[in-house]
All heavy atoms as TSV, in Angstrom:
chain	resi	resn	atom	element	x	y	z
A	1	MET	N	N	-1.940	-111.824	9.337
A	1	MET	CA	C	-0.757	-112.236	8.619
A	1	MET	C	C	0.116	-113.042	9.581
A	1	MET	O	O	0.207	-112.721	10.763
A	1	MET	CB	C	-0.017	-111.006	8.102
A	1	MET	CG	C	1.102	-111.351	7.154
A	1	MET	SD	S	1.959	-109.916	6.450
A	1	MET	CE	C	0.746	-109.299	5.336
A	2	LYS	N	N	0.732	-114.075	9.058
A	2	LYS	CA	C	1.577	-114.934	9.889
A	2	LYS	C	C	2.785	-114.157	10.416
A	2	LYS	O	O	3.302	-113.268	9.755
A	2	LYS	CB	C	2.087	-116.116	9.076
A	2	LYS	CG	C	1.015	-117.093	8.672
A	2	LYS	CD	C	1.629	-118.237	7.904
A	2	LYS	CE	C	0.591	-119.233	7.455
A	2	LYS	NZ	N	1.195	-120.330	6.698
A	3	LYS	N	N	3.197	-114.538	11.621
A	3	LYS	CA	C	4.356	-113.888	12.231
A	3	LYS	C	C	5.607	-114.055	11.383
A	3	LYS	O	O	6.435	-113.145	11.300
A	3	LYS	CB	C	4.606	-114.428	13.641
A	3	LYS	CG	C	3.616	-113.928	14.649
A	3	LYS	CD	C	3.992	-114.342	16.053
A	3	LYS	CE	C	2.983	-113.793	17.028
A	3	LYS	NZ	N	3.382	-113.989	18.416
A	4	ALA	N	N	5.747	-115.206	10.737
A	4	ALA	CA	C	6.917	-115.446	9.887
A	4	ALA	C	C	6.959	-114.439	8.736
A	4	ALA	O	O	8.030	-113.929	8.391
A	4	ALA	CB	C	6.899	-116.871	9.343
A	5	HIS	N	N	5.796	-114.150	8.173
A	5	HIS	CA	C	5.740	-113.179	7.081
A	5	HIS	C	C	6.056	-111.776	7.578
A	5	HIS	O	O	6.750	-111.013	6.901
A	5	HIS	CB	C	4.371	-113.198	6.413
A	5	HIS	CG	C	4.080	-114.473	5.705
A	5	HIS	ND1	N	2.811	-114.989	5.623
A	5	HIS	CD2	C	4.880	-115.347	5.053
A	5	HIS	CE1	C	2.850	-116.122	4.948
A	5	HIS	NE2	N	4.098	-116.366	4.608
A	6	LEU	N	N	5.563	-111.448	8.753
A	6	LEU	CA	C	5.842	-110.136	9.325
A	6	LEU	C	C	7.332	-109.953	9.589
A	6	LEU	O	O	7.892	-108.885	9.327
A	6	LEU	CB	C	5.042	-109.932	10.607
A	6	LEU	CG	C	3.528	-109.872	10.450
A	6	LEU	CD1	C	2.847	-109.827	11.814
A	6	LEU	CD2	C	3.118	-108.695	9.598
A	7	LYS	N	N	7.964	-111.005	10.088
A	7	LYS	CA	C	9.405	-110.937	10.350
A	7	LYS	C	C	10.184	-110.751	9.052
A	7	LYS	O	O	11.140	-109.984	8.993
A	7	LYS	CB	C	9.890	-112.179	11.087
A	7	LYS	CG	C	9.494	-112.216	12.540
A	7	LYS	CD	C	10.137	-113.393	13.250
A	7	LYS	CE	C	9.711	-113.400	14.683
A	7	LYS	NZ	N	10.756	-112.930	15.557
A	8	LYS	N	N	9.768	-111.444	8.002
A	8	LYS	CA	C	10.436	-111.310	6.710
A	8	LYS	C	C	10.266	-109.893	6.156
A	8	LYS	O	O	11.202	-109.324	5.598
A	8	LYS	CB	C	9.913	-112.340	5.722
A	8	LYS	CG	C	10.382	-113.748	6.030
A	8	LYS	CD	C	9.812	-114.759	5.044
A	8	LYS	CE	C	10.255	-116.168	5.397
A	8	LYS	NZ	N	9.713	-117.164	4.459
A	9	LEU	N	N	9.075	-109.343	6.305
A	9	LEU	CA	C	8.852	-107.976	5.845
A	9	LEU	C	C	9.705	-106.990	6.625
A	9	LEU	O	O	10.269	-106.053	6.059
A	9	LEU	CB	C	7.368	-107.608	5.973
A	9	LEU	CG	C	6.439	-108.206	4.931
A	9	LEU	CD1	C	4.984	-107.942	5.301
A	9	LEU	CD2	C	6.748	-107.644	3.553
A	10	GLU	N	N	9.794	-107.204	7.916
A	10	GLU	CA	C	10.617	-106.333	8.751
A	10	GLU	C	C	12.083	-106.414	8.332
A	10	GLU	O	O	12.762	-105.387	8.217
A	10	GLU	CB	C	10.461	-106.716	10.223
A	10	GLU	CG	C	11.139	-105.765	11.175
A	10	GLU	CD	C	10.864	-106.100	12.628
A	10	GLU	OE1	O	9.888	-106.813	12.911
A	10	GLU	OE2	O	11.650	-105.645	13.470
A	11	LYS	N	N	12.563	-107.621	8.083
A	11	LYS	CA	C	13.940	-107.801	7.628
A	11	LYS	C	C	14.161	-107.127	6.281
A	11	LYS	O	O	15.187	-106.494	6.048
A	11	LYS	CB	C	14.293	-109.285	7.511
A	11	LYS	CG	C	14.521	-109.973	8.830
A	11	LYS	CD	C	14.892	-111.429	8.609
A	11	LYS	CE	C	15.078	-112.173	9.906
A	11	LYS	NZ	N	15.449	-113.587	9.684
A	12	ALA	N	N	13.182	-107.249	5.381
A	12	ALA	CA	C	13.297	-106.635	4.054
A	12	ALA	C	C	13.435	-105.124	4.168
A	12	ALA	O	O	14.289	-104.521	3.503
A	12	ALA	CB	C	12.092	-107.005	3.194
A	13	ALA	N	N	12.631	-104.517	5.008
A	13	ALA	CA	C	12.715	-103.073	5.208
A	13	ALA	C	C	14.083	-102.690	5.778
A	13	ALA	O	O	14.698	-101.710	5.339
A	13	ALA	CB	C	11.597	-102.590	6.120
A	14	ASN	N	N	14.561	-103.471	6.732
A	14	ASN	CA	C	15.870	-103.199	7.321
A	14	ASN	C	C	16.988	-103.338	6.294
A	14	ASN	O	O	17.909	-102.515	6.253
A	14	ASN	CB	C	16.130	-104.120	8.513
A	14	ASN	CG	C	15.278	-103.763	9.709
A	14	ASN	OD1	O	14.830	-102.631	9.861
A	14	ASN	ND2	N	15.015	-104.738	10.561
A	15	PHE	N	N	16.909	-104.381	5.452
A	15	PHE	CA	C	17.931	-104.571	4.418
A	15	PHE	C	C	17.932	-103.408	3.433
A	15	PHE	O	O	18.988	-102.919	3.032
A	15	PHE	CB	C	17.738	-105.887	3.671
A	15	PHE	CG	C	18.158	-107.101	4.447
A	15	PHE	CD1	C	17.353	-108.229	4.457
A	15	PHE	CD2	C	19.332	-107.133	5.163
A	15	PHE	CE1	C	17.727	-109.361	5.169
A	15	PHE	CE2	C	19.724	-108.251	5.885
A	15	PHE	CZ	C	18.915	-109.371	5.878
A	16	LEU	N	N	16.742	-102.956	3.031
A	16	LEU	CA	C	16.665	-101.826	2.111
A	16	LEU	C	C	17.267	-100.569	2.735
A	16	LEU	O	O	17.986	-99.813	2.071
A	16	LEU	CB	C	15.221	-101.573	1.696
A	16	LEU	CG	C	14.607	-102.605	0.764
A	16	LEU	CD1	C	13.103	-102.389	0.638
A	16	LEU	CD2	C	15.267	-102.570	-0.588
A	17	ARG	N	N	16.998	-100.351	4.003
A	17	ARG	CA	C	17.587	-99.194	4.703
A	17	ARG	C	C	19.113	-99.321	4.779
A	17	ARG	O	O	19.831	-98.332	4.630
A	17	ARG	CB	C	17.013	-99.064	6.109
A	17	ARG	CG	C	15.543	-98.779	6.160
A	17	ARG	CD	C	15.262	-97.326	6.011
A	17	ARG	NE	N	13.808	-97.102	6.155
A	17	ARG	CZ	C	13.181	-96.138	5.539
A	17	ARG	NH1	N	13.819	-95.320	4.753
A	17	ARG	NH2	N	11.892	-95.986	5.701
A	18	GLU	N	N	19.605	-100.539	5.019
A	18	GLU	CA	C	21.049	-100.760	5.068
A	18	GLU	C	C	21.706	-100.477	3.729
A	18	GLU	O	O	22.766	-99.849	3.676
A	18	GLU	CB	C	21.363	-102.192	5.505
A	18	GLU	CG	C	21.125	-102.454	6.973
A	18	GLU	CD	C	21.417	-103.901	7.358
A	18	GLU	OE1	O	22.215	-104.562	6.675
A	18	GLU	OE2	O	20.833	-104.362	8.354
A	19	VAL	N	N	21.083	-100.925	2.648
A	19	VAL	CA	C	21.620	-100.663	1.318
A	19	VAL	C	C	21.650	-99.160	1.067
A	19	VAL	O	O	22.647	-98.615	0.579
A	19	VAL	CB	C	20.808	-101.386	0.219
A	19	VAL	CG1	C	21.235	-100.933	-1.166
A	19	VAL	CG2	C	20.952	-102.889	0.355
A	20	TYR	N	N	20.574	-98.488	1.405
A	20	TYR	CA	C	20.510	-97.034	1.246
A	20	TYR	C	C	21.643	-96.362	2.026
A	20	TYR	O	O	22.352	-95.503	1.493
A	20	TYR	CB	C	19.148	-96.521	1.716
A	20	TYR	CG	C	19.001	-95.022	1.590
A	20	TYR	CD1	C	18.502	-94.454	0.431
A	20	TYR	CD2	C	19.354	-94.171	2.640
A	20	TYR	CE1	C	18.372	-93.085	0.299
A	20	TYR	CE2	C	19.227	-92.802	2.520
A	20	TYR	CZ	C	18.737	-92.270	1.351
A	20	TYR	OH	O	18.621	-90.897	1.232
A	21	ASP	N	N	21.817	-96.762	3.280
A	21	ASP	CA	C	22.874	-96.186	4.117
A	21	ASP	C	C	24.255	-96.452	3.537
A	21	ASP	O	O	25.125	-95.570	3.541
A	21	ASP	CB	C	22.793	-96.723	5.546
A	21	ASP	CG	C	21.582	-96.199	6.304
A	21	ASP	OD1	O	20.983	-95.187	5.860
A	21	ASP	OD2	O	21.231	-96.816	7.333
A	22	ASP	N	N	24.484	-97.678	3.051
A	22	ASP	CA	C	25.769	-98.017	2.446
A	22	ASP	C	C	26.049	-97.149	1.233
A	22	ASP	O	O	27.168	-96.635	1.069
A	22	ASP	CB	C	25.830	-99.497	2.042
A	22	ASP	CG	C	25.896	-100.437	3.234
A	22	ASP	OD1	O	26.155	-99.964	4.364
A	22	ASP	OD2	O	25.669	-101.644	3.038
A	23	LEU	N	N	25.051	-96.984	0.386
A	23	LEU	CA	C	25.230	-96.154	-0.805
A	23	LEU	C	C	25.477	-94.706	-0.421
A	23	LEU	O	O	26.296	-94.016	-1.039
A	23	LEU	CB	C	23.997	-96.246	-1.715
A	23	LEU	CG	C	23.743	-97.592	-2.377
A	23	LEU	CD1	C	22.428	-97.557	-3.156
A	23	LEU	CD2	C	24.895	-97.988	-3.285
A	24	GLU	N	N	24.800	-94.257	0.607
A	24	GLU	CA	C	24.972	-92.884	1.080
A	24	GLU	C	C	26.379	-92.673	1.631
A	24	GLU	O	O	27.028	-91.664	1.348
A	24	GLU	CB	C	23.920	-92.570	2.146
A	24	GLU	CG	C	23.906	-91.132	2.590
A	24	GLU	CD	C	22.790	-90.865	3.575
A	24	GLU	OE1	O	22.602	-91.658	4.518
A	24	GLU	OE2	O	22.098	-89.854	3.382
A	25	ASN	N	N	26.873	-93.627	2.411
A	25	ASN	CA	C	28.207	-93.523	2.999
A	25	ASN	C	C	29.309	-93.588	1.951
A	25	ASN	O	O	30.350	-92.964	2.115
A	25	ASN	CB	C	28.415	-94.611	4.055
A	25	ASN	CG	C	27.571	-94.373	5.288
A	25	ASN	OD1	O	27.190	-93.243	5.589
A	25	ASN	ND2	N	27.244	-95.437	5.993
A	26	GLU	N	N	29.079	-94.362	0.888
A	26	GLU	CA	C	30.060	-94.476	-0.187
A	26	GLU	C	C	30.060	-93.246	-1.082
A	26	GLU	O	O	31.016	-93.034	-1.826
A	26	GLU	CB	C	29.752	-95.696	-1.065
A	26	GLU	CG	C	29.978	-97.019	-0.418
A	26	GLU	CD	C	29.537	-98.169	-1.310
A	26	GLU	OE1	O	29.098	-97.928	-2.462
A	26	GLU	OE2	O	29.625	-99.315	-0.850
A	27	GLY	N	N	28.990	-92.485	-1.023
A	27	GLY	CA	C	28.850	-91.377	-1.948
A	27	GLY	C	C	28.680	-91.897	-3.368
A	27	GLY	O	O	29.115	-91.279	-4.336
A	28	SER	N	N	28.062	-93.051	-3.469
A	28	SER	CA	C	27.914	-93.742	-4.734
A	28	SER	C	C	26.941	-93.022	-5.665
A	28	SER	O	O	25.967	-92.413	-5.230
A	28	SER	CB	C	27.401	-95.165	-4.471
A	28	SER	OG	O	27.126	-95.829	-5.670
A	29	GLU	N	N	27.223	-93.119	-6.944
A	29	GLU	CA	C	26.319	-92.589	-7.965
A	29	GLU	C	C	24.994	-93.361	-7.941
A	29	GLU	O	O	23.952	-92.828	-8.328
A	29	GLU	CB	C	26.971	-92.724	-9.337
A	29	GLU	CG	C	26.222	-92.070	-10.460
A	29	GLU	CD	C	26.974	-92.166	-11.762
A	29	GLU	OE1	O	28.105	-91.666	-11.849
A	29	GLU	OE2	O	26.412	-92.774	-12.692
A	30	ASP	N	N	25.053	-94.594	-7.473
A	30	ASP	CA	C	23.839	-95.402	-7.376
A	30	ASP	C	C	22.814	-94.784	-6.427
A	30	ASP	O	O	21.610	-95.000	-6.594
A	30	ASP	CB	C	24.165	-96.829	-6.931
A	30	ASP	CG	C	24.861	-97.625	-8.012
A	30	ASP	OD1	O	24.658	-97.314	-9.208
A	30	ASP	OD2	O	25.611	-98.558	-7.658
A	31	LEU	N	N	23.296	-94.034	-5.442
A	31	LEU	CA	C	22.357	-93.381	-4.520
A	31	LEU	C	C	21.476	-92.403	-5.291
A	31	LEU	O	O	20.270	-92.343	-5.063
A	31	LEU	CB	C	23.102	-92.657	-3.402
A	31	LEU	CG	C	22.219	-91.952	-2.379
A	31	LEU	CD1	C	21.357	-92.948	-1.625
A	31	LEU	CD2	C	23.061	-91.147	-1.412
A	32	ASP	N	N	22.076	-91.660	-6.197
A	32	ASP	CA	C	21.297	-90.727	-7.012
A	32	ASP	C	C	20.300	-91.463	-7.893
A	32	ASP	O	O	19.176	-90.999	-8.114
A	32	ASP	CB	C	22.215	-89.872	-7.890
A	32	ASP	CG	C	23.112	-88.951	-7.076
A	32	ASP	OD1	O	22.744	-88.609	-5.931
A	32	ASP	OD2	O	24.185	-88.583	-7.575
A	33	ASN	N	N	20.713	-92.618	-8.406
A	33	ASN	CA	C	19.857	-93.373	-9.317
A	33	ASN	C	C	18.768	-94.173	-8.609
A	33	ASN	O	O	17.654	-94.310	-9.130
A	33	ASN	CB	C	20.701	-94.330	-10.168
A	33	ASN	CG	C	21.679	-93.597	-11.061
A	33	ASN	OD1	O	21.418	-92.479	-11.497
A	33	ASN	ND2	N	22.808	-94.221	-11.340
A	34	PHE	N	N	19.100	-94.731	-7.453
A	34	PHE	CA	C	18.191	-95.681	-6.806
A	34	PHE	C	C	17.793	-95.318	-5.385
A	34	PHE	O	O	16.902	-95.950	-4.809
A	34	PHE	CB	C	18.819	-97.082	-6.780
A	34	PHE	CG	C	19.267	-97.562	-8.128
A	34	PHE	CD1	C	20.611	-97.742	-8.395
A	34	PHE	CD2	C	18.348	-97.813	-9.121
A	34	PHE	CE1	C	21.032	-98.187	-9.638
A	34	PHE	CE2	C	18.747	-98.256	-10.368
A	34	PHE	CZ	C	20.101	-98.439	-10.632
A	35	GLY	N	N	18.433	-94.341	-4.796
A	35	GLY	CA	C	18.212	-94.017	-3.386
A	35	GLY	C	C	16.771	-93.719	-3.038
A	35	GLY	O	O	16.236	-94.242	-2.054
A	36	THR	N	N	16.135	-92.915	-3.850
A	36	THR	CA	C	14.746	-92.547	-3.575
A	36	THR	C	C	13.847	-93.767	-3.614
A	36	THR	O	O	12.986	-93.951	-2.737
A	36	THR	CB	C	14.253	-91.504	-4.600
A	36	THR	OG1	O	15.114	-90.368	-4.537
A	36	THR	CG2	C	12.834	-91.085	-4.322
A	37	ARG	N	N	14.059	-94.626	-4.600
A	37	ARG	CA	C	13.204	-95.820	-4.710
A	37	ARG	C	C	13.452	-96.782	-3.563
A	37	ARG	O	O	12.514	-97.419	-3.058
A	37	ARG	CB	C	13.431	-96.506	-6.051
A	37	ARG	CG	C	12.922	-95.645	-7.196
A	37	ARG	CD	C	12.854	-96.352	-8.499
A	37	ARG	NE	N	14.120	-96.971	-8.879
A	37	ARG	CZ	C	14.315	-97.614	-10.012
A	37	ARG	NH1	N	13.339	-97.731	-10.893
A	37	ARG	NH2	N	15.486	-98.146	-10.293
A	38	LEU	N	N	14.710	-96.917	-3.130
A	38	LEU	CA	C	15.005	-97.784	-1.988
A	38	LEU	C	C	14.301	-97.264	-0.734
A	38	LEU	O	O	13.693	-98.032	0.016
A	38	LEU	CB	C	16.510	-97.876	-1.740
A	38	LEU	CG	C	17.325	-98.657	-2.748
A	38	LEU	CD1	C	18.817	-98.415	-2.533
A	38	LEU	CD2	C	17.013	-100.130	-2.662
A	39	ASP	N	N	14.394	-95.966	-0.532
A	39	ASP	CA	C	13.772	-95.352	0.636
A	39	ASP	C	C	12.252	-95.502	0.588
A	39	ASP	O	O	11.620	-95.846	1.595
A	39	ASP	CB	C	14.166	-93.879	0.708
A	39	ASP	CG	C	13.713	-93.224	1.984
A	39	ASP	OD1	O	13.939	-93.803	3.072
A	39	ASP	OD2	O	13.127	-92.124	1.911
A	40	GLU	N	N	11.666	-95.288	-0.579
A	40	GLU	CA	C	10.215	-95.420	-0.720
A	40	GLU	C	C	9.758	-96.864	-0.528
A	40	GLU	O	O	8.700	-97.108	0.064
A	40	GLU	CB	C	9.764	-94.895	-2.081
A	40	GLU	CG	C	9.858	-93.387	-2.200
A	40	GLU	CD	C	9.594	-92.879	-3.610
A	40	GLU	OE1	O	9.436	-93.701	-4.544
A	40	GLU	OE2	O	9.550	-91.647	-3.776
A	41	ALA	N	N	10.538	-97.802	-1.021
A	41	ALA	CA	C	10.183	-99.223	-0.854
A	41	ALA	C	C	10.208	-99.606	0.622
A	41	ALA	O	O	9.306	-100.291	1.117
A	41	ALA	CB	C	11.125	-100.106	-1.662
A	42	ALA	N	N	11.244	-99.164	1.332
A	42	ALA	CA	C	11.334	-99.456	2.765
A	42	ALA	C	C	10.162	-98.816	3.509
A	42	ALA	O	O	9.553	-99.443	4.383
A	42	ALA	CB	C	12.663	-98.959	3.322
A	43	ALA	N	N	9.821	-97.585	3.145
A	43	ALA	CA	C	8.708	-96.894	3.793
A	43	ALA	C	C	7.384	-97.603	3.510
A	43	ALA	O	O	6.532	-97.710	4.400
A	43	ALA	CB	C	8.642	-95.444	3.324
A	44	ALA	N	N	7.215	-98.106	2.296
A	44	ALA	CA	C	5.984	-98.824	1.951
A	44	ALA	C	C	5.854	-100.106	2.767
A	44	ALA	O	O	4.763	-100.430	3.257
A	44	ALA	CB	C	5.959	-99.143	0.458
A	45	ILE	N	N	6.943	-100.822	2.929
A	45	ILE	CA	C	6.921	-102.049	3.729
A	45	ILE	C	C	6.613	-101.722	5.185
A	45	ILE	O	O	5.803	-102.396	5.834
A	45	ILE	CB	C	8.254	-102.816	3.609
A	45	ILE	CG1	C	8.404	-103.363	2.188
A	45	ILE	CG2	C	8.339	-103.939	4.639
A	45	ILE	CD1	C	9.784	-103.923	1.883
A	46	GLU	N	N	7.234	-100.657	5.704
A	46	GLU	CA	C	6.970	-100.255	7.081
A	46	GLU	C	C	5.509	-99.839	7.262
A	46	GLU	O	O	4.915	-100.107	8.311
A	46	GLU	CB	C	7.918	-99.128	7.480
A	46	GLU	CG	C	9.350	-99.601	7.591
A	46	GLU	CD	C	10.373	-98.493	7.669
A	46	GLU	OE1	O	10.045	-97.319	7.400
A	46	GLU	OE2	O	11.535	-98.812	7.970
A	47	ALA	N	N	4.910	-99.231	6.245
A	47	ALA	CA	C	3.501	-98.855	6.314
A	47	ALA	C	C	2.612	-100.096	6.388
A	47	ALA	O	O	1.619	-100.116	7.127
A	47	ALA	CB	C	3.122	-98.000	5.109
A	48	ILE	N	N	2.982	-101.124	5.638
A	48	ILE	CA	C	2.240	-102.395	5.692
A	48	ILE	C	C	2.305	-102.955	7.109
A	48	ILE	O	O	1.288	-103.378	7.672
A	48	ILE	CB	C	2.802	-103.410	4.683
A	48	ILE	CG1	C	2.483	-102.977	3.261
A	48	ILE	CG2	C	2.255	-104.815	4.961
A	48	ILE	CD1	C	3.211	-103.775	2.197
A	49	LEU	N	N	3.498	-102.960	7.683
A	49	LEU	CA	C	3.661	-103.487	9.040
A	49	LEU	C	C	2.840	-102.685	10.043
A	49	LEU	O	O	2.224	-103.259	10.959
A	49	LEU	CB	C	5.137	-103.493	9.429
A	49	LEU	CG	C	6.017	-104.468	8.661
A	49	LEU	CD1	C	7.491	-104.213	8.958
A	49	LEU	CD2	C	5.646	-105.903	8.974
A	50	GLU	N	N	2.797	-101.370	9.882
A	50	GLU	CA	C	2.006	-100.532	10.782
A	50	GLU	C	C	0.516	-100.825	10.636
A	50	GLU	O	O	-0.216	-100.871	11.625
A	50	GLU	CB	C	2.279	-99.054	10.508
A	50	GLU	CG	C	3.653	-98.606	10.948
A	50	GLU	CD	C	3.977	-97.186	10.503
A	50	GLU	OE1	O	3.103	-96.502	9.927
A	50	GLU	OE2	O	5.120	-96.768	10.724
A	51	ASP	N	N	0.064	-101.022	9.391
A	51	ASP	CA	C	-1.347	-101.342	9.158
A	51	ASP	C	C	-1.723	-102.671	9.797
A	51	ASP	O	O	-2.785	-102.792	10.401
A	51	ASP	CB	C	-1.646	-101.396	7.654
A	51	ASP	CG	C	-1.603	-100.030	6.994
A	51	ASP	OD1	O	-1.578	-99.007	7.721
A	51	ASP	OD2	O	-1.582	-99.996	5.745
A	52	VAL	N	N	-0.853	-103.655	9.655
A	52	VAL	CA	C	-1.119	-104.969	10.243
A	52	VAL	C	C	-1.148	-104.858	11.759
A	52	VAL	O	O	-2.020	-105.438	12.422
A	52	VAL	CB	C	-0.069	-106.005	9.781
A	52	VAL	CG1	C	-0.179	-107.289	10.569
A	52	VAL	CG2	C	-0.204	-106.270	8.293
A	53	GLU	N	N	-0.236	-104.093	12.327
A	53	GLU	CA	C	-0.181	-103.922	13.775
A	53	GLU	C	C	-1.440	-103.209	14.273
A	53	GLU	O	O	-2.033	-103.600	15.279
A	53	GLU	CB	C	1.062	-103.134	14.180
A	53	GLU	CG	C	1.229	-102.998	15.672
A	53	GLU	CD	C	2.507	-102.275	16.045
A	53	GLU	OE1	O	3.514	-102.418	15.329
A	53	GLU	OE2	O	2.489	-101.571	17.065
A	54	ALA	N	N	-1.868	-102.177	13.554
A	54	ALA	CA	C	-3.078	-101.447	13.942
A	54	ALA	C	C	-4.304	-102.350	13.863
A	54	ALA	O	O	-5.158	-102.318	14.750
A	54	ALA	CB	C	-3.246	-100.225	13.053
A	55	ALA	N	N	-4.394	-103.153	12.823
A	55	ALA	CA	C	-5.517	-104.078	12.672
A	55	ALA	C	C	-5.509	-105.116	13.784
A	55	ALA	O	O	-6.561	-105.492	14.305
A	55	ALA	CB	C	-5.474	-104.760	11.315
A	56	SER	N	N	-4.326	-105.553	14.153
A	56	SER	CA	C	-4.195	-106.541	15.222
A	56	SER	C	C	-4.660	-105.953	16.562
A	56	SER	O	O	-5.345	-106.618	17.332
A	56	SER	CB	C	-2.744	-107.005	15.328
A	56	SER	OG	O	-2.576	-107.868	16.429
A	57	LYS	N	N	-4.321	-104.695	16.807
A	57	LYS	CA	C	-4.748	-104.043	18.045
A	57	LYS	C	C	-6.260	-103.874	18.073
A	57	LYS	O	O	-6.884	-104.038	19.111
A	57	LYS	CB	C	-4.057	-102.688	18.201
A	57	LYS	CG	C	-2.609	-102.804	18.593
A	57	LYS	CD	C	-1.978	-101.449	18.782
A	57	LYS	CE	C	-0.517	-101.591	19.160
A	57	LYS	NZ	N	0.146	-100.294	19.312
A	58	GLU	N	N	-6.845	-103.549	16.915
A	58	GLU	CA	C	-8.299	-103.412	16.846
A	58	GLU	C	C	-8.974	-104.741	17.140
A	58	GLU	O	O	-9.977	-104.793	17.835
A	58	GLU	CB	C	-8.722	-102.903	15.473
A	58	GLU	CG	C	-8.398	-101.453	15.235
A	58	GLU	CD	C	-8.765	-100.998	13.835
A	58	GLU	OE1	O	-9.418	-101.762	13.094
A	58	GLU	OE2	O	-8.379	-99.875	13.482
A	59	ASP	N	N	-8.415	-105.823	16.601
A	59	ASP	CA	C	-8.972	-107.147	16.855
A	59	ASP	C	C	-8.894	-107.489	18.327
A	59	ASP	O	O	-9.825	-108.065	18.892
A	59	ASP	CB	C	-8.255	-108.213	16.029
A	59	ASP	CG	C	-8.579	-108.126	14.550
A	59	ASP	OD1	O	-9.584	-107.460	14.198
A	59	ASP	OD2	O	-7.827	-108.715	13.749
A	60	ASP	N	N	-7.768	-107.148	18.970
A	60	ASP	CA	C	-7.607	-107.419	20.395
A	60	ASP	C	C	-8.621	-106.637	21.218
A	60	ASP	O	O	-9.179	-107.148	22.182
A	60	ASP	CB	C	-6.190	-107.076	20.850
A	60	ASP	CG	C	-5.148	-108.034	20.297
A	60	ASP	OD1	O	-5.529	-109.122	19.808
A	60	ASP	OD2	O	-3.948	-107.697	20.341
A	61	GLU	N	N	-8.872	-105.384	20.834
A	61	GLU	CA	C	-9.840	-104.558	21.560
A	61	GLU	C	C	-11.251	-105.101	21.373
A	61	GLU	O	O	-12.054	-105.091	22.299
A	61	GLU	CB	C	-9.756	-103.116	21.083
A	61	GLU	CG	C	-8.481	-102.415	21.501
A	61	GLU	CD	C	-8.355	-101.029	20.886
A	61	GLU	OE1	O	-9.276	-100.592	20.169
A	61	GLU	OE2	O	-7.322	-100.391	21.122
A	62	ASP	N	N	-11.559	-105.561	20.176
A	62	ASP	CA	C	-12.897	-106.096	19.895
A	62	ASP	C	C	-13.185	-107.354	20.692
A	62	ASP	O	O	-14.327	-107.615	21.046
A	62	ASP	CB	C	-13.055	-106.385	18.398
A	62	ASP	CG	C	-13.135	-105.125	17.570
A	62	ASP	OD1	O	-13.374	-104.051	18.164
A	62	ASP	OD2	O	-12.952	-105.203	16.347
A	63	GLU	N	N	-12.176	-108.147	20.970
A	63	GLU	CA	C	-12.368	-109.401	21.699
A	63	GLU	C	C	-12.790	-109.169	23.139
A	63	GLU	O	O	-13.342	-110.042	23.781
A	63	GLU	CB	C	-11.094	-110.238	21.637
A	63	GLU	CG	C	-10.823	-110.824	20.271
A	63	GLU	CD	C	-9.532	-111.622	20.216
A	63	GLU	OE1	O	-8.954	-111.924	21.285
A	63	GLU	OE2	O	-9.103	-111.951	19.110
A	64	GLY	N	N	-12.562	-107.965	23.655
A	64	GLY	CA	C	-12.897	-107.673	25.031
A	64	GLY	C	C	-14.369	-107.411	25.264
A	64	GLY	O	O	-14.835	-107.352	26.382
A	65	PHE	N	N	-15.127	-107.230	24.191
A	65	PHE	CA	C	-16.550	-106.901	24.308
A	65	PHE	C	C	-17.400	-107.964	23.655
A	65	PHE	O	O	-17.082	-108.465	22.607
A	65	PHE	CB	C	-16.832	-105.548	23.637
A	65	PHE	CG	C	-16.035	-104.423	24.215
A	65	PHE	CD1	C	-14.898	-103.966	23.588
A	65	PHE	CD2	C	-16.424	-103.819	25.399
A	65	PHE	CE1	C	-14.162	-102.918	24.121
A	65	PHE	CE2	C	-15.705	-102.776	25.937
A	65	PHE	CZ	C	-14.569	-102.321	25.305
A	66	GLU	N	N	-18.502	-108.269	24.316
A	66	GLU	CA	C	-19.450	-109.223	23.740
A	66	GLU	C	C	-20.771	-108.505	23.552
A	66	GLU	O	O	-21.256	-107.820	24.437
A	66	GLU	CB	C	-19.648	-110.425	24.671
A	66	GLU	CG	C	-18.460	-111.336	24.726
A	66	GLU	CD	C	-18.738	-112.597	25.540
A	66	GLU	OE1	O	-19.910	-113.024	25.590
A	66	GLU	OE2	O	-17.787	-113.125	26.106
A	67	VAL	N	N	-21.344	-108.696	22.387
A	67	VAL	CA	C	-22.634	-108.069	22.088
A	67	VAL	C	C	-23.676	-109.172	22.087
A	67	VAL	O	O	-23.504	-110.216	21.487
A	67	VAL	CB	C	-22.585	-107.385	20.690
A	67	VAL	CG1	C	-23.946	-106.799	20.369
A	67	VAL	CG2	C	-21.492	-106.334	20.661
A	68	GLU	N	N	-24.758	-108.898	22.797
A	68	GLU	CA	C	-25.821	-109.892	22.885
A	68	GLU	C	C	-27.011	-109.463	22.067
A	68	GLU	O	O	-27.309	-108.366	21.858
A	68	GLU	CB	C	-26.228	-110.116	24.323
A	68	GLU	CG	C	-25.120	-110.775	25.108
A	68	GLU	CD	C	-25.586	-111.079	26.529
A	68	GLU	OE1	O	-26.785	-111.307	26.761
A	68	GLU	OE2	O	-24.731	-111.087	27.397
């Protein structure tokens, strides 16, 4: 995945966490309505980033070995 896309995903997760925190600090009724979904969406994006990072590390490790 392109670095630009990874950065956008990272920003999206951060923005979702910020919205969640803002709603939590306000004691907003919206937290009850949307808080769980915001948190789950941020967690899903972070899981994608972790998967991409793990795949990238595997690719880096594979490049160190040559099979004849």
